[in-house]
Backbone as a chain_set.jsonl record, in Angstrom:
{"seq": "MNKWDKRFMEMAQVISGWTSCYRKGRAIGCVIVKNKRIMTTGYNGAPAGIKTCRERGECLRDKLGIPSGTHAETCYAIHAEQNAIIQAARLGISIDGATLYCTHQPCSICSKMIINSGIQRVVYREGYPDAFSLDLFKEAGVELEQFPPEEE", "coords": {"N": [[-3.915, -18.772, -20.569], [-1.576, -16.192, -21.259], [0.977, -13.891, -22.717], [1.201, -11.811, -21.268], [0.887, -12.772, -18.806], [2.672, -14.605, -18.403], [5.062, -13.227, -18.189], [4.338, -11.919, -15.735], [4.042, -13.698, -13.932], [7.113, -14.46, -14.605], [8.029, -12.372, -13.189], [7.059, -12.693, -10.122], [8.449, -15.059, -9.713], [10.953, -14.172, -9.353], [11.089, -12.044, -7.406], [10.246, -14.121, -5.419], [13.045, -14.76, -4.535], [13.35, -12.938, -2.747], [12.774, -13.191, -0.478], [12.784, -13.98, 3.104], [12.75, -16.122, 4.941], [13.878, -18.61, 6.439], [13.586, -21.577, 6.028], [13.67, -24.41, 3.806], [12.608, -24.09, 0.546], [10.845, -22.625, 0.884], [10.459, -19.858, -0.527], [8.632, -17.638, -1.53], [6.689, -15.377, -3.74], [5.195, -12.851, -4.892], [2.981, -11.071, -6.707], [0.812, -8.101, -7.791], [-1.201, -7.002, -9.917], [-2.861, -5.201, -12.036], [-4.925, -3.934, -14.871], [-2.573, -4.396, -16.867], [-0.494, -3.338, -15.13], [2.139, -3.139, -12.446], [1.124, -3.276, -9.542], [1.438, -3.779, -6.871], [3.735, -5.551, -4.883], [5.12, -8.602, -3.139], [6.848, -10.556, -0.583], [7.298, -13.361, 1.036], [8.341, -12.855, 4.572], [9.853, -11.383, 7.065], [7.691, -8.721, 9.612], [8.319, -5.542, 9.518], [11.098, -4.363, 11.192], [11.153, -6.681, 12.631], [12.943, -9.278, 13.443], [14.399, -11.619, 11.38], [14.211, -14.847, 9.856], [16.671, -15.52, 8.986], [18.051, -14.055, 10.225], [17.851, -14.787, 12.888], [18.826, -17.013, 12.849], [17.368, -19.667, 12.275], [14.515, -21.45, 11.89], [11.682, -20.88, 13.355], [9.247, -22.727, 12.931], [10.564, -24.731, 12.272], [11.662, -25.698, 14.303], [10.128, -25.981, 16.193], [8.202, -28.092, 15.085], [6.544, -28.109, 13.436], [4.062, -28.673, 11.301], [3.655, -27.508, 7.355], [1.666, -25.846, 6.106], [-0.377, -25.874, 8.145], [-1.703, -24.179, 11.202], [-0.345, -21.573, 10.793], [-0.052, -19.006, 11.939], [1.564, -19.169, 13.638], [4.649, -18.092, 13.589], [7.346, -16.088, 12.432], [7.083, -14.827, 9.976], [5.15, -13.102, 7.274], [3.077, -13.838, 4.681], [3.378, -13.691, 1.182], [1.593, -12.619, -0.233], [-0.257, -11.419, 1.499], [1.668, -9.203, 1.996], [1.484, -7.639, -0.239], [-0.858, -7.221, -0.479], [-0.983, -5.277, 2.098], [0.767, -3.52, 1.455], [-0.087, -2.447, -0.864], [-2.556, -0.978, 0.68], [-1.339, 0.711, 2.609], [-0.217, 2.175, 0.612], [-2.087, 3.608, -0.189], [-3.352, 2.088, -2.927], [-5.704, 1.574, -5.022], [-6.746, -1.975, -5.075], [-8.338, -2.995, -6.202], [-10.44, -5.566, -8.253], [-8.227, -6.356, -9.274], [-5.399, -8.43, -10.713], [-3.852, -11.741, -9.102], [-0.796, -12.404, -8.781], [0.802, -15.519, -8.208], [4.1, -17.23, -6.293], [3.013, -19.51, -5.672], [-0.121, -21.476, -4.49], [-2.568, -19.248, -2.754], [-2.847, -19.938, 1.064], [-6.093, -20.04, 3.234], [-6.105, -18.298, 5.174], [-4.577, -15.962, 3.236], [-6.468, -16.306, 1.146], [-8.932, -15.326, 2.022], [-8.479, -12.886, 2.511], [-7.819, -11.738, -0.346], [-10.297, -11.783, -1.375], [-11.286, -9.983, -0.004], [-10.537, -7.715, -0.461], [-11.005, -7.415, -3.218], [-9.841, -8.56, -5.552], [-10.059, -10.36, -8.512], [-8.868, -11.948, -10.088], [-6.771, -15.259, -9.626], [-3.433, -16.315, -10.497], [-1.381, -19.195, -10.291], [1.843, -21.007, -9.414], [2.786, -23.09, -8.574], [1.434, -26.029, -5.871], [-0.324, -26.057, -2.937], [-0.884, -27.329, 0.457], [-4.326, -26.676, 0.97], [-6.787, -27.309, 0.921], [-9.205, -26.092, 1.687], [-8.594, -23.066, 0.616], [-9.367, -22.958, -2.03], [-11.682, -23.72, -1.874], [-13.028, -21.395, -0.526], [-12.6, -19.469, -2.471], [-13.335, -20.579, -5.017], [-16.291, -20.41, -4.076], [-16.223, -17.159, -4.189], [-16.021, -16.5, -6.276], [-13.984, -16.423, -7.191], [-11.641, -15.813, -10.019], [-9.495, -18.54, -10.411], [-6.231, -19.924, -11.255], [-4.044, -22.242, -12.384], [-1.018, -22.114, -13.221], [0.461, -23.393, -16.087], [2.775, -25.945, -16.304], [3.998, -25.779, -19.148], [4.622, -23.837, -20.309], [6.475, -21.768, -18.881]], "CA": [[-2.306, -17.997, -20.311], [-1.236, -15.346, -22.659], [2.325, -13.458, -22.399], [1.625, -11.347, -19.868], [0.919, -13.789, -17.666], [4.087, -15.314, -18.411], [5.819, -11.467, -17.674], [4.447, -11.324, -14.237], [4.651, -14.835, -13.611], [8.331, -14.512, -13.844], [8.03, -11.537, -11.865], [6.911, -13.211, -9.164], [9.285, -15.564, -9.237], [12.347, -12.924, -9.222], [10.457, -11.379, -5.95], [10.05, -14.765, -4.076], [14.11, -14.527, -4.261], [14.077, -11.643, -1.596], [12.407, -13.842, 0.922], [13.785, -13.926, 4.14], [12.31, -16.95, 5.272], [15.267, -19.741, 6.523], [12.913, -22.761, 5.091], [13.95, -24.926, 2.608], [11.324, -24.521, -0.317], [9.371, -21.489, 1.209], [10.816, -18.538, -1.396], [7.593, -17.365, -2.114], [6.517, -14.627, -4.293], [3.639, -12.156, -5.193], [2.469, -9.646, -7.924], [-0.602, -7.659, -7.613], [-1.369, -6.124, -11.575], [-4.314, -3.885, -12.792], [-4.618, -3.495, -15.775], [-0.857, -4.39, -17.263], [0.431, -2.772, -14.348], [2.229, -4.091, -11.279], [0.29, -2.244, -8.627], [2.323, -3.642, -5.846], [5.008, -6.681, -4.418], [5.026, -9.114, -1.723], [7.511, -12.158, -0.5], [7.168, -13.905, 2.088], [9.416, -12.499, 5.236], [9.403, -10.62, 8.671], [7.376, -7.777, 9.556], [9.325, -4.41, 9.473], [11.455, -3.774, 12.446], [11.625, -7.786, 13.541], [14.125, -10.303, 13.26], [13.656, -12.437, 10.04], [14.817, -16.275, 10.715], [17.762, -16.015, 8.434], [18.89, -13.109, 11.107], [17.929, -15.98, 13.687], [19.764, -18.606, 12.204], [16.508, -20.977, 12.438], [13.433, -21.399, 11.784], [10.9, -21.758, 14.453], [8.104, -24.113, 12.796], [10.916, -26.253, 12.666], [12.336, -25.702, 15.652], [8.826, -26.381, 17.194], [7.984, -29.281, 14.828], [5.187, -27.541, 12.941], [3.901, -28.968, 9.313], [3.455, -26.778, 6.409], [-0.082, -26.191, 5.708], [-0.955, -25.691, 9.725], [-0.624, -23.154, 12.472], [0.068, -20.304, 10.107], [0.119, -17.759, 12.801], [2.952, -19.25, 14.46], [5.795, -17.789, 12.12], [7.638, -14.605, 12.11], [7.095, -14.349, 8.699], [4.364, -12.696, 6.409], [2.795, -14.046, 3.478], [4.021, -12.671, 0.399], [-0.217, -12.168, -0.689], [-0.413, -10.349, 2.846], [2.627, -8.232, 1.953], [1.538, -7.213, -1.157], [-2.242, -5.952, -0.255], [-0.243, -4.624, 2.761], [2.086, -2.631, 0.535], [-1.652, -1.502, -1.401], [-3.1, -0.456, 1.724], [-0.254, 1.359, 3.186], [0.566, 3.224, -0.254], [-3.039, 4.013, -0.967], [-3.413, 1.826, -4.186], [-6.682, 0.614, -4.997], [-6.217, -3.427, -6.195], [-10.224, -3.791, -6.74], [-10.356, -5.813, -9.94], [-6.983, -6.499, -9.566], [-5.309, -10.339, -10.761], [-3.092, -11.254, -8.12], [-0.071, -13.706, -9.272], [1.789, -16.11, -7.271], [4.464, -18.534, -6.979], [2.555, -21.074, -4.916], [-1.047, -21.279, -4.325], [-2.454, -19.105, -1.457], [-3.743, -20.254, 2.033], [-6.838, -20.043, 3.429], [-6.176, -17.115, 5.341], [-4.524, -15.205, 2.455], [-7.548, -15.96, 0.342], [-9.775, -14.453, 2.601], [-7.739, -10.871, 2.251], [-7.378, -11.614, -1.442], [-11.524, -12.051, -1.77], [-12.009, -8.912, 0.696], [-9.374, -6.567, -1.049], [-11.211, -7.252, -4.461], [-8.99, -9.322, -6.312], [-10.885, -11.118, -8.892], [-8.172, -13.528, -10.543], [-5.384, -15.34, -9.012], [-2.558, -17.143, -10.881], [-0.393, -19.84, -9.418], [2.03, -22.003, -10.325], [2.882, -24.117, -7.223], [-0.298, -26.185, -5.052], [-0.146, -25.556, -0.99], [-2.416, -28.202, 1.3], [-5.311, -26.169, 1.949], [-8.107, -26.896, 0.2], [-10.317, -24.775, 2.028], [-8.461, -21.916, 0.268], [-9.869, -23.446, -2.802], [-13.79, -23.398, -1.9], [-13.713, -19.923, -0.824], [-12.434, -18.627, -3.89], [-15.107, -20.754, -5.782], [-17.603, -19.615, -3.4], [-16.65, -15.885, -3.669], [-16.366, -15.907, -7.642], [-12.952, -15.435, -7.535], [-11.201, -17.003, -10.801], [-8.227, -18.905, -9.903], [-5.858, -20.568, -12.503], [-2.983, -22.787, -12.293], [-0.049, -21.789, -14.472], [0.765, -24.059, -16.845], [4.735, -25.715, -16.477], [4.652, -25.982, -20.506], [4.173, -22.01, -20.769], [7.548, -21.799, -18.101]], "C": [[-1.852, -17.278, -21.537], [0.883, -14.697, -21.884], [2.303, -12.519, -21.317], [1.374, -11.917, -18.846], [1.968, -14.42, -16.994], [4.934, -14.642, -17.496], [5.71, -12.102, -15.976], [4.286, -12.357, -13.461], [6.335, -14.861, -13.256], [8.734, -13.58, -13.332], [8.224, -11.761, -10.555], [7.836, -14.145, -8.487], [10.687, -15.135, -8.827], [12.122, -12.719, -7.969], [10.713, -12.597, -4.89], [11.708, -14.972, -3.745], [14.361, -13.775, -2.768], [13.54, -12.474, -0.721], [13.591, -13.778, 1.86], [13.688, -15.544, 5.383], [13.766, -18.095, 4.753], [14.249, -21.167, 5.949], [13.136, -23.19, 4.28], [12.495, -24.941, 1.583], [10.369, -23.314, -0.472], [9.657, -20.327, 0.563], [9.536, -18.803, -2.103], [7.387, -15.972, -2.53], [5.566, -13.814, -5.056], [3.835, -10.961, -6.099], [1.541, -9.334, -7.832], [-0.409, -6.736, -8.888], [-2.922, -5.505, -11.801], [-3.859, -3.494, -14.32], [-3.328, -3.195, -17.053], [-0.228, -4.073, -16.351], [0.667, -2.916, -13.355], [2.055, -2.895, -10.569], [1.518, -2.446, -7.44], [2.976, -5.308, -5.637], [4.807, -7.447, -3.13], [6.153, -10.107, -1.417], [7.093, -12.496, 1.08], [8.595, -13.336, 3.502], [9.013, -11.562, 6.732], [8.773, -9.455, 8.675], [8.334, -6.62, 9.645], [9.711, -4.133, 11.234], [11.383, -5.456, 13.494], [12.419, -8.523, 12.965], [13.756, -11.074, 12.416], [14.895, -13.896, 10.713], [16.203, -16.393, 10.091], [18.561, -15.16, 9.711], [18.957, -14.202, 12.435], [18.668, -16.818, 13.557], [18.916, -19.573, 12.425], [15.028, -20.571, 11.889], [12.287, -21.974, 12.435], [9.677, -22.515, 14.228], [9.049, -24.942, 12.768], [11.693, -26.63, 13.44], [11.27, -27.002, 16.147], [8.018, -27.55, 16.572], [6.265, -28.962, 13.676], [5.007, -27.898, 11.2], [3.768, -27.547, 8.399], [1.827, -27.018, 6.155], [-0.687, -25.762, 6.899], [-0.175, -24.47, 10.382], [0.414, -21.894, 11.949], [0.472, -19.205, 10.74], [1.498, -18.072, 13.939], [4.373, -19.447, 13.797], [6.212, -16.285, 12.26], [7.004, -14.011, 10.825], [5.507, -13.656, 8.352], [3.861, -13.307, 5.618], [3.262, -13.153, 2.61], [2.775, -11.721, -0.352], [-0.474, -10.833, 0.354], [0.358, -9.261, 2.456], [2.169, -7.423, 1.279], [0.108, -6.504, -1.202], [-1.864, -5.543, 1.241], [-0.246, -2.919, 2.187], [0.699, -1.44, 0.023], [-2.104, -0.973, -0.658], [-2.015, 0.958, 2.297], [0.385, 2.552, 2.138], [-0.834, 4.186, -0.722], [-3.765, 3.549, -2.525], [-4.489, 0.831, -4.392], [-6.539, -0.959, -5.982], [-7.863, -4.163, -6.369], [-10.319, -4.387, -7.797], [-9.153, -6.004, -10.41], [-7.003, -7.948, -10.184], [-3.982, -9.93, -9.583], [-1.815, -12.649, -8.802], [1.38, -13.71, -8.154], [2.301, -17.427, -7.271], [3.954, -19.605, -6.498], [0.582, -20.382, -4.498], [-1.327, -20.899, -2.649], [-3.559, -19.974, -0.363], [-5.025, -19.97, 2.169], [-7.396, -18.528, 3.803], [-5.681, -15.941, 4.707], [-5.805, -15.541, 1.523], [-8.505, -15.274, 0.662], [-9.62, -12.992, 2.325], [-8.03, -10.595, 0.83], [-8.844, -11.496, -2.042], [-11.557, -10.535, -1.118], [-11.408, -8.11, -0.036], [-9.742, -6.404, -2.529], [-11.114, -7.745, -5.484], [-9.913, -10.138, -6.901], [-10.222, -12.518, -9.639], [-6.658, -13.12, -9.887], [-5.014, -16.789, -9.763], [-1.566, -17.71, -10.334], [-0.05, -20.559, -9.789], [2.511, -23.362, -9.515], [1.527, -24.604, -6.349], [0.604, -25.881, -3.108], [-1.142, -26.667, -0.773], [-3.337, -27.508, 1.973], [-6.104, -25.739, 1.226], [-9.502, -26.381, 0.328], [-10.14, -23.71, 1.396], [-9.435, -22.503, -1.083], [-11.392, -23.467, -3.046], [-13.959, -22.208, -1.501], [-13.419, -19.264, -1.77], [-13.461, -18.735, -5.277], [-16.567, -20.718, -5.326], [-17.928, -18.2, -3.851], [-16.621, -15.665, -5.156], [-15.356, -15.607, -8.197], [-11.925, -16.68, -8.554], [-9.819, -17.471, -10.317], [-7.498, -20.421, -11.138], [-4.531, -21.14, -12.386], [-1.89, -22.65, -13.233], [0.374, -22.586, -14.805], [2.144, -24.894, -16.926], [5.044, -25.646, -18.104], [5.127, -24.59, -20.63], [5.75, -21.344, -19.89], [8.168, -21.664, -18.679]], "O": [[-1.791, -17.785, -22.657], [1.598, -15.075, -20.956], [3.239, -12.406, -20.525], [1.754, -11.384, -17.803], [2.217, -14.701, -15.821], [5.425, -15.065, -16.45], [6.6, -12.559, -15.259], [4.35, -12.148, -12.25], [6.829, -15.137, -12.163], [9.875, -13.66, -12.877], [9.139, -11.312, -9.865], [8.077, -14.206, -7.281], [11.401, -15.759, -8.042], [12.962, -13.206, -7.212], [11.215, -12.386, -3.786], [11.866, -15.39, -2.598], [15.253, -13.974, -1.943], [14.274, -12.352, 0.26], [14.794, -13.617, 1.651], [14.42, -15.826, 6.331], [14.35, -18.346, 3.698], [14.927, -21.676, 5.057], [12.864, -22.421, 3.359], [11.517, -25.651, 1.816], [9.546, -23.014, -1.338], [9.019, -19.419, 1.097], [9.273, -19.694, -2.911], [7.875, -15.164, -1.74], [5.148, -14.389, -6.061], [4.735, -10.121, -6.107], [0.808, -10.317, -7.722], [0.431, -5.836, -8.897], [-3.977, -5.929, -11.328], [-2.84, -2.962, -14.76], [-3.18, -2.245, -17.821], [0.935, -4.46, -16.466], [-0.354, -2.929, -12.667], [2.579, -1.803, -10.788], [2.333, -1.574, -7.136], [2.539, -6.187, -6.38], [4.344, -6.888, -2.136], [6.416, -10.631, -2.499], [6.654, -11.78, 1.979], [9.772, -13.518, 3.192], [7.903, -11.256, 7.169], [9.122, -8.784, 7.704], [9.446, -7.047, 9.953], [8.963, -3.834, 12.166], [11.515, -5.477, 14.718], [12.582, -8.335, 11.759], [12.577, -11.404, 12.552], [15.83, -13.935, 11.513], [16.949, -17.261, 10.542], [19.625, -15.613, 10.132], [20.05, -14.428, 12.953], [19.174, -17.367, 14.535], [19.471, -20.595, 12.827], [14.643, -19.451, 11.556], [11.881, -23.125, 12.277], [9.053, -22.951, 15.195], [8.746, -26.061, 13.182], [12.36, -27.664, 13.412], [11.401, -28.207, 16.36], [7.182, -28.082, 17.302], [5.277, -29.653, 13.427], [5.641, -27.487, 10.228], [3.811, -26.492, 9.032], [1.108, -28.013, 6.061], [-1.734, -25.153, 6.678], [0.954, -23.982, 10.329], [1.454, -21.44, 12.427], [1.283, -18.438, 10.222], [2.113, -17.355, 14.729], [5.011, -20.471, 13.553], [5.374, -15.387, 12.187], [6.511, -12.886, 10.732], [4.687, -13.734, 9.267], [4.776, -14.125, 5.707], [3.565, -12.009, 2.947], [2.868, -10.598, -0.848], [-0.774, -9.671, 0.081], [-0.239, -8.188, 2.541], [2.197, -6.283, 1.742], [-0.097, -5.453, -1.808], [-2.965, -5.452, 1.785], [-0.824, -1.846, 2.359], [0.506, -0.259, 0.311], [-2.348, 0.122, -1.165], [-2.348, 2.138, 2.186], [1.126, 3.481, 2.457], [-0.753, 5.207, -1.406], [-4.492, 4.293, -3.183], [-4.413, -0.364, -4.107], [-6.308, -1.048, -7.188], [-8.306, -5.296, -6.562], [-10.282, -3.552, -8.7], [-8.848, -5.905, -11.598], [-8.021, -8.633, -10.274], [-3.416, -8.888, -9.253], [-2.234, -13.729, -9.218], [2.226, -12.963, -7.664], [1.779, -18.435, -7.748], [4.396, -20.697, -6.856], [0.219, -19.22, -4.312], [-0.884, -21.484, -1.661], [-4.637, -20.485, -0.666], [-5.448, -19.521, 1.103], [-8.307, -17.834, 3.351], [-6.026, -14.863, 5.19], [-6.143, -14.45, 1.065], [-9.065, -14.569, -0.178], [-10.468, -12.163, 1.996], [-8.442, -9.472, 0.538], [-8.851, -11.121, -3.214], [-11.958, -9.738, -1.966], [-12.349, -7.451, -0.479], [-9.145, -5.567, -3.205], [-11.94, -7.617, -6.388], [-10.676, -10.735, -6.142], [-10.709, -13.642, -9.766], [-5.929, -12.149, -9.685], [-5.645, -17.846, -9.793], [-0.723, -16.978, -9.816], [-0.751, -21.256, -10.523], [2.524, -24.498, -9.99], [0.638, -23.785, -6.116], [1.679, -25.63, -2.562], [-2.042, -26.942, -1.566], [-3.412, -27.509, 3.202], [-6.353, -24.599, 0.834], [-10.469, -26.266, -0.425], [-11.151, -23.015, 1.294], [-10.61, -22.293, -0.783], [-12.062, -23.291, -4.063], [-14.966, -21.651, -1.937], [-14.114, -18.266, -1.958], [-14.006, -17.953, -6.055], [-17.619, -20.912, -5.934], [-19.074, -17.77, -3.984], [-17.184, -14.625, -5.498], [-15.254, -14.914, -9.209], [-11.566, -17.812, -8.227], [-9.07, -16.632, -9.816], [-8.046, -21.423, -11.598], [-3.701, -20.24, -12.258], [-2.072, -23.328, -14.245], [1.038, -23.082, -13.895], [2.824, -24.422, -17.837], [6.216, -25.473, -18.438], [6.219, -24.412, -21.171], [6.142, -20.297, -20.403], [9.346, -21.624, -18.323]]}, "num_chains": 1, "name": "protein.A"}
């Protein structure tokens, strides 16, 4: 890890504070970087025009008793990585060959999107209960690094 990795991980942490997720401990931030320049950012939150969980005053997943790491489709929010990739597409920004910095290890759904978007490297801070995503990254040749706690 280098000083740039530290800077972009700090930015991902700041962006995680923008979450509209109601669930405790689920503030996720993401930054996609190419040539030391921020291309896009993302955080977990509801799509445009959809009420957020904070606005609703409850977490749908908590209400239904859905554990973390399962049934990602049953949630009002879009994952931070998905939001960052969607913003790149919407704005016409190429993220092919980029690095994605995220506060948490991507899930398998996000991993598939990351792989197909051409992102070559993923740096994350916290683990996530989805071993399949690790297998996908390995098979696709995407470099995956956990940000060391001593560099925070």
